[in-house]
C-alpha positions as CSV (number, residue, x, y, z in Angstrom):
1,M,43.9,13.7,34.1
2,L,45.5,15.0,37.3
3,Q,42.0,13.9,39.0
4,I,41.6,11.1,37.4
5,A,45.0,9.4,38.9
6,L,44.3,11.2,42.4
7,K,41.3,8.4,42.6
8,Q,43.1,5.7,41.9
9,T,44.8,5.9,44.7
10,G,44.4,3.6,47.0
11,Q,43.6,5.3,50.6
12,S,44.3,3.3,53.6
13,R,44.5,5.0,57.2
14,R,48.0,5.7,59.1
15,K,49.1,2.7,60.8
16,D,50.3,5.3,63.5
17,K,46.8,7.3,63.7
18,K,48.7,9.8,62.9
19,W,47.4,12.9,60.6
20,Q,49.1,14.7,57.7
21,M,48.4,18.6,57.8
22,V,48.6,21.0,55.1
23,I,48.7,24.8,56.0
24,F,49.0,26.9,53.4
25,D,49.1,30.8,52.4
26,I,48.8,31.4,48.6
27,P,48.8,34.6,47.3
28,E,45.6,36.1,45.3
29,K,47.1,36.3,42.3
30,Y,46.9,32.8,42.0
31,R,43.5,32.1,42.8
32,K,42.8,29.3,40.7
33,T,45.8,27.5,41.4
34,R,44.9,27.4,44.9
35,N,41.0,26.2,44.3
36,K,42.3,23.5,41.8
37,F,44.9,22.6,44.9
38,R,41.9,22.8,47.3
39,V,39.9,20.1,44.8
40,A,42.9,17.9,44.8
41,L,43.0,17.5,48.6
42,K,39.1,16.6,48.6
43,I,40.0,13.8,46.2
44,L,42.7,12.8,48.3
45,G,39.9,12.7,51.7
46,Y,41.6,15.9,53.4
47,Q,38.9,17.6,55.5
48,K,38.9,21.0,55.9
49,L,40.0,22.3,59.0
50,Q,40.4,25.8,58.4
51,L,40.1,27.3,54.9
52,S,43.5,27.0,54.5
53,I,44.6,24.4,57.1
54,W,43.3,20.6,56.0
55,V,44.0,17.1,57.3
56,C,43.8,14.0,56.4
57,P,43.7,10.1,58.3
58,Y,45.0,8.3,55.5
59,D,49.2,8.1,54.4
60,T,49.2,10.4,51.9
61,L,52.4,12.2,51.7
62,S,53.7,11.3,48.5
63,E,50.1,12.1,46.7
64,T,50.7,15.3,48.5
65,E,54.0,16.2,47.6
66,S,53.6,15.7,44.4
67,L,50.4,17.9,43.8
68,I,52.5,20.4,45.9
69,K,55.3,20.3,43.0
70,Y,52.9,19.6,40.4
71,Y,51.5,23.0,40.6
72,S,54.4,24.8,41.8
73,I,53.8,26.2,45.2
74,E,56.6,24.5,47.7
75,N,57.3,27.8,48.9
76,C,53.0,28.1,50.5
77,V,53.0,25.4,51.9
78,K,53.9,23.6,54.9
79,L,53.6,19.9,56.0
80,L,53.0,18.4,59.2
81,L,52.1,15.0,60.9
82,V,50.0,15.3,63.5
83,E,49.5,12.9,66.4
84,E,45.4,14.2,67.2
85,I,42.9,16.5,66.1
86,D,39.5,17.6,67.6
87,L,36.8,17.8,64.6
């Protein structure tokens, strides 16, 4: 159900041309949650910069915050808004 809901969100590039960045350190004992979170980030349009650093040019802040709450990983994730990225 979550994947269907995420796929239905309209993706529009941020008007300010900034990138949403997600940095996470989810412990190994929550490996399944970590893997599901990565899949959900891909669905939202995020690209892997490093294994636990993902970036997205779309306005996905509210969807990303919802994912973090859904998986109860608030203490393991940081959200940043960056102006420029060299991919």
